[in-house]
N, C-alpha and C positions, 0 to 999 in steps of 0.2 A: 598582553603586556608588551610595550614598545621599548626597544633597546637602541642605544646609539653609542658609537665608540669614537674616542678622540685619540689621535696619535701625537705623542710629544716628539718633535723633530729636532729641537736644538735647545741648548742650555747656555748659561753664562760660562765663560772659560774657567772661572774659579768660584767656588761656593763657600760662603762663610757660615751658612746655616742649613738646616734640613729643608730641602726644596719642596717636600710633600706635606709638611706639617700643617700649613694653612688649609690645605684641601682636606686632610684627614680629620682636622678639628671641626669641620663644618657638619651640619646635620643633613647634608644631601645624601641620598642613597647612591653610593658609588661602589664600583669594584675596580681595583687597580691590579694590574699584572706587570711585574718587572722581570725581564729576562737579562741575564748576564752571560756573555760568551767569552771565556778566557782565551786569549790568542797565544799561539806558540811563541815564546820569547825569542828563540833563535831565528825563526823565520821573520819575525817582526823587525828585529834589529837589522837583519840582512836587507830587508826591503826598504827600511828607512835609510840605511846607508846608501843604497842604490839611488833612492829618490833624492837624497841630499846632494849627491854627486851630479845628477842630471840637472836639477834646478840650479845648482851653483853655476853650471856652464851657461844655462839660459840667462842668468842674471848678468853675466859678463857680456852677453850679446848686446848690440846697439840697435837692432832692428825691431825692437818691441816698443809699444806705446807705454805711457806712464802707468795706466791702469793695469796692464799685464804685469809690469814690473812689481807693482805693489802687491798684487795677488801672489805672485811667485815668491816674493820676499816673505810674505805672511806664512805660506805653507812651508817655506824653507826653515824659518825660525821655529815653527811648531814642531817640525820633524826633528830638529836638533834638540829641542827641549825634551820631547818624549824619549828620544834615544838616551839622553843624559840621565833622565830619571830612572830609566830601566837599567842602565849600566852602573850608575853610581849609587842610587838609592834603592836598588832591588825592587822597583815598582813593576807591576805587571800591566799589560794593556788588555782592556776588555771592550767588547762591543755591547752597548747598553740599549735596551728597548723598553719604553714605558707606554702602556696603554691604559686608558681610563674609560670606563663605561658607566652610563647611568640609565635609569629606566623609569617608566611611568605608564599609567593606563590612559593618560591624556596626551595627545600630540602637542598641544600648546604648552603644557607644563614641561614636557620633555625638551622642547626648544628653549624654554626659560632656564631649565637646569643646565643645558649645554652652554648657553651664554655665560651663566654664572661660573661654571667650571673653567671655561676658557679665560674669563677675566681673572680668576684667582691664579691660574697657572702663569698667565702672561705677566701678572704683577710680580711674580718671582723670577722673571727673566727667562721664561721658557716659551719657545715657539710651538704652536700646535696647528694641526690640520684635522679636519673630520675625515673619517675613513669612507669617503664617497666611493661607491662601487666596490668597496672592500669590507662592508659591514659584517658579512658572514665570517670572513677570515678574522676580523677584529674580535668578534664575539667569541669565536673558538679560542683565540689567544687569551681571552679573559677567563675562560673556564679552566679548572684544574686538570688539564689534559697534557700540559707541556707541548702544546702545538703552536709553534711560531711560524706562520706561513711566510713564504718568500714574498708574497704579494704585499704584506704589511711591513716586513722586515726592511725592505729597501727604502721605504719612506721614513721609518723610525730609527734607523741605525745611526749610532753616534759613538765615537770612541772615547774612552775615559780611562784614566789611570786608577790604580788601587785607592789612592788617597781621595780621589773624586767620588768613589762609590759611597763613602761615608755620608755624603749629602743626600743619598737616596734611601737612607735607613727609614723603613716605614712604620716600625712598631713604637710610635711615640704618642699615641692618643691616650690621655689620662682616663683610666677606667678602673673602677673598683667593683668587683663582683665576687664576693665571698659566697660560696654555694650554700653555706649554712647560716648566712647572715639575714638581717632584717632589712626591708626596703626603706631607704632613706629619701630618695628622690631621683632626679635626673641630672646628668652632666649638662650644664648650661651651654657648652660649646657644641656638643655632638649628640645630645639627647640620649646617651647611653644610660642604662639603669645603674644606680649606686646601691649595692647591697653590702652591708658591713656586719661581720661577726666579731665583735670586740673581744670575745672570749676565746678566740682562736690563738692558742699559745704558740703554735708553730709559725704563725704569721706576725703576731704582734707581741712586743715585749711586755705589755700590760694592757688592761682593759679600761684604763682611766680616760676620762674625757674632760676637756675644758670647753666651756661654752661662753663666749663673750659677745656682747652686743648692746646697743643703746635700747632704751625703752621703745617698744613698738616695732623693733626690727624683726621679731619672730622667734627669739630665743626661747620664750616661755612655751609657745606652741610646739616648737621642736622638742623641747624637753618632755612635754606631756605626750607627744606622739611616741617618743622612745618608751615612756612608762607604759602606755597603752599596749604597744606591740610586744614589749617584754613580758607584760602581764599574761598575754596569750600563750607565751612560751613557758609559763610557770616559774619565772625568775623571781626570787625574793627581792623586794624593793623597799627601801626606807627613805623617806623624803623629809627634809627640814624645810618647812614652809613659813617664812617670816612675813609674807605679804598676803596670806590667805588666797592663794591662787589655785590650789589643788583640791579644795574641798569637794567641788562638784565632780571632778574626775574620780576622786576616791569613792564617793557615793555610787557613781555609775559603774565602777569596777568592783563594787562590794568589798572595798578595802576597810581597814580599821583607822578611824580618825582619832588621833590622840591630841586632845585640845588642852593646852596649858594656859592658865590665866586666872584672872579674878573671878570670872563667872563660871569657871569649869569645875567639875567635881572629879576630874582625872588628876592623879598625883603620881610623881616619881620621886622616890627617896634617893637623894644624892649620895647617901652613905651606903647604899646597897652594894654588897659584894656578891656577884653572881657566879654561879658555878662555871658558866661559859667564859668568864673573863680570862681563864687560863685553859690551855689545851691539855689533853690527857698526857701525863708524864711531866708536866711543868709544875713548878713549886713557887710559893711566894704570893699568895692571895693578898695579904694585908699590905705588903710592900708595894705591890702593883697598884692597889687602890689608893694608897697614900700619895704616890707620885702623881696620880691623876687629880686627886683632891687639892693638892698644892696649886696646880694650874687653875682650878676653879676658884679657889680663894684668892689667888692672885688677881683675878678679874674683879673681885669685890674690894680687896684691900689695896689695890694698886701694886706697882712693882716693889716687892718687899726685898730687903737686903738679906745677906746670908744669916745674920743673927736672928732676924725675924722668921726666916724660913726654918731654921732649926727649932725655934720656939713653937712654931705652928705644927711641925712634925711631932714634937713632944706631946702637944695637946691632942693631936689626932690619935696617937698611940694610946693615950690615956682614956679617951672616950670609948674606943673599941674595947679596951680592957675591962671597962665597967660592964660591958655586955658579954664578957667571957671570951673575947676574940683577941688572939695574939698572933705572933709571927709563926706559930705552929699551925700548919694548915689543918690539922685534926681538930682544932678549936672551932672550925667552921662547920663541923658536922654535929647534928643533934645527938644527945646521949640519953640513955635510960639507965638509972641506977649507977651513974658515973661511967658507963661504958658506951662506946659507939655501937649502934645496932649492927647486926650481921650484914644487912643491906644499908649502907650509910645514907642518911638523909641530910642533904645540904640545908643549912639554916635559911629561913626566908626573911622577908623584909621586916617582920615584927620582932625578929631576933637581932636586928641591927639598930644602931643609934640613929636618931634623927637630928636635924639641925639644932633643935632646942636643947638636946642633951649636950651638944658641943658648946652652945652658948652658955649653959649653966656652969661649965667648968672653967670658964675664962674669968676668974675672980681676982687674980693678982694684978699688981700695977703694970706689969710688963704686957699684959694682954688687954688693957683697958681700951685701946684704940680698936682692936679687933672686935671687941664686944659691942662697942658703939656702932660700928659699921654693919653689924649683923642684926641690929634692931628691926630694920624694915623687913628682913627675911624671916624673923621669928614672931614679931608682934605687929608689924605694919602692913603696907600695901602688897608686899611680896611673900606673905606668910604661907601661900600655897606651896612654897618650897619646903615648908616644915611639916611634912606628912609622910606616912608610910605609903609605899607603892600599892595602888589598887587597880592597876591595869593588867589585864590578862592578854598576853601576846599570843594570838592564835590565828594570825593572818599573814599571808605572804606579801601584802601591800599595806604599809603603815605610813600615814601622813601625820607629821607632828606640826599642828597648827599653833604657832607661838605669836600670832599677830597681836593679841591683846596686851602683850607686855610693853609695847611702846618702844620707841627708838633706843632709849637709854638702857633698857633691861633685856633686849633681845639676846645679847651674847650669853647671858646666864642660862637661859632656856635652851639655846642652841648647844651649849656645852653638855647640859644634862641629857638631852636627847641623843647627841652623838655618842656619849659614853654608853648609853643603853644600846644603841644600834650597833656600835662596834663590838660589844659583847655578843650580840646576836649573830653578827657576821662571822665571828670566830667559832661558832658552834659546830659547824660541819663543813669541812673543806671541799666536799664533793658536790655541794649544792651551789649553783650559780646565784649570785646576789649582787645588789648595787645599792650604794648610798648616794643620795643627791643632796648637795649642800648649796642651796640657793643663797645668794648674797654672801658668799664665802669670805668676802673681804672683811666682814665683821670679826672673823675669828683669826685671820692672819694679817690684818691690816694694822695701822697705827693705834687703833682703839683697843687692840688685844695686847697680849704679852708673849714672851718667848716660850713659856711653858705650854700655853694653849696652842700657839702656832706650831710648835714642835710636835704636839699630839696629832694635829691635823696632817702635818707632813708625814708623820709615821704611818698614818692610815693610807695615804696615797702611795707610799713607798712599799708597804708590806701587804696591802689588801689582795694583791694578785695571788699570793700563796694560799689565801683562804677561798679562792674561787670567786673573788669579788671585783667590783668596779667602783671607783670613786668618780663622781661627777661634780665638777666645780662650775658654778654658774654665777656670773656677775655682770653688771653693767658699769660698775665703777672700777675700771681697769687701773687707774692711777692709785686708788686706795689699796688695791690688791698688792701693789709693790711698795707700799709706804713704810712697812716695818723692817728694821734692820737693813736699810738700803735695798729692799726688794728681795732679800735672801729667800724668804719662805714662798713668796709668790713665784719666783723663778724656779724654785725647787719643784713646786706643784706643776708648773707649766712643763718643765723638763721631764717629769714623771707621768705625763699624760701622752699616750701614744696617739690619741685622736684629739685634734684641736679644731674647734669650729668657731670661725669669726663671722658674725653677722655685721651689719653696717655699724661703723664706729665713727665718733667725732675725731677731728684732726688731732686734738690734744691726746686722746687715748691711743691713737695710732702711733704717735711719736713715742709714747711710753712703751708700747708693745714692741716697737722696733728695736729697743735696747735689749730685750730679753728673748727675741725669737728671730729666725732667719727670714724675715719678710723681704721680698725683692721690691724694687721700685714699682714695678707693674702691679704687684699684689697690694701694695699700699694704696694705689689709686683705685684698684678694684674694690677693696673693703669700704672705701669712702663712698663709692657710687652704687653699692649694692641696694637692690630694692627689697621691700618687705618679703620675707620668706626665702631670700637668697643668701648663700653663705660661701665662704672660702673654707674648705676643709683640708687639714693636714692629716692624712691617714697613713701612718708609717712614713715611707719616703714619698708618697704621692701627694701632690698639691692639686686640688680639683675644685672648680667652681660648681656649686650644686644648688639646684632649686628644690627646696623641701616640698614634698607632695603628699597629700592625704586624700583618702576617699571621703565622700560626703558623709557617710555614716560615722566615720572617725571624727570628723569635724563636729558632728552633733554630740558625740560622747564627750569630746574635749571641752566644748563650749557650753555643756550642760543643757543642750536643747533636747536631749533624749532621756 
């Protein structure tokens, strides 16, 4: 292994930025040593005063040439400035030494790296020399031995005040390495590995993720990679799939494919009240369900007014009452001879009403419009909503394929599946789980309504306490912020500790700029990202990342395996 050391011998008089940042952010193999030697303030001021007096006398002399006078005046003003800062602003004087080494097994490559390092340092106003005939001393200065030899000190010594030391702060490389995290990729600037454990409650406020990017930018591949790696860790995962993108992955990972649509024989009863919908100790099964159903019927009936809302609630109470279910939670447990069993058994889907039962009680003039709008769901093209649940949930990976419903009807199936998944998430707080909402704009955008958007926001706000993670995925950023002046889109963005931006169009970047703290540089970076590259906001870190996967992972994700 060949080593070489560069000595930094001078700097700009004043620094407005971190002088080592450009060097640390590169992917060159480097070691940097910085020595600070604090000087005795009393002795320093005494020496400065002596120097100022002597030089002041020289400046008054007439027997010096112009160059000598300029140099003397320069040192005279410098000494006065340093003395003033030490006496007035309580600054200290330090001697500063910076050494940079690089290494390689190839001599030509080593020369190339040295030239590159020198170019970076010089572009930041630093002067450098190579440690010719002092390489051994320079190498020892780089090692963690606190050995700063006089042979290299004399060449690298530079005085600096306390305020100037700020420019040498070295710990500025963006790196995310959570010891219990999963591998995401590499930092584009310095090739450091990016490992993220979104479930680390000590480090992150929540485990939620936002994934934005245009079609073909890599967001779907990244999402599938997360699902694959979380599957290996045994994390429960529920995916809403409106574009039929996850079927192959589900099959390869032995997940449960829940297909809803005209040709499917899988059904979910929207009127199901599940035992998991409330935690132990909570009360109000029917009240909780009715508030959710009002959001669902809002999607069908359009934005209803307060009077219609009250009427809808009245009819929902009535249809459950026909099945013996009331606001008394005991009514949801099966009885024998009029008594609840010693070991209570919660009623199943066949003890619940279905959509047709609700349709049949809408007989008065006030509910005529409701009944008309429900015809497709009971007798028409969407009658698969009018069935008892026949799906057995016995898998930690469930993909809800709702592609068959078409553009206009996707939101209904998305609501039904999210309602089911949310109940499963609340089942056990000690188990890690995640829900992935692809094309989330359909539920919180202008095509949705306040009730549904509030339900989705509630998931992102409270899922942390159930050990869960909400993942919002979309390519239509503008649609995400289209409802209520972006209130719900902004709430979900703000409640996501991890934000991942793949390449976006100019229009979407402008929308995003209104709701996030993107810098000018980051806006340019997002626009110019290549496929598979993204800008990640992870807690307080902003880091450009190249998503990486092994070949066997690509085979699983792309369905080649």
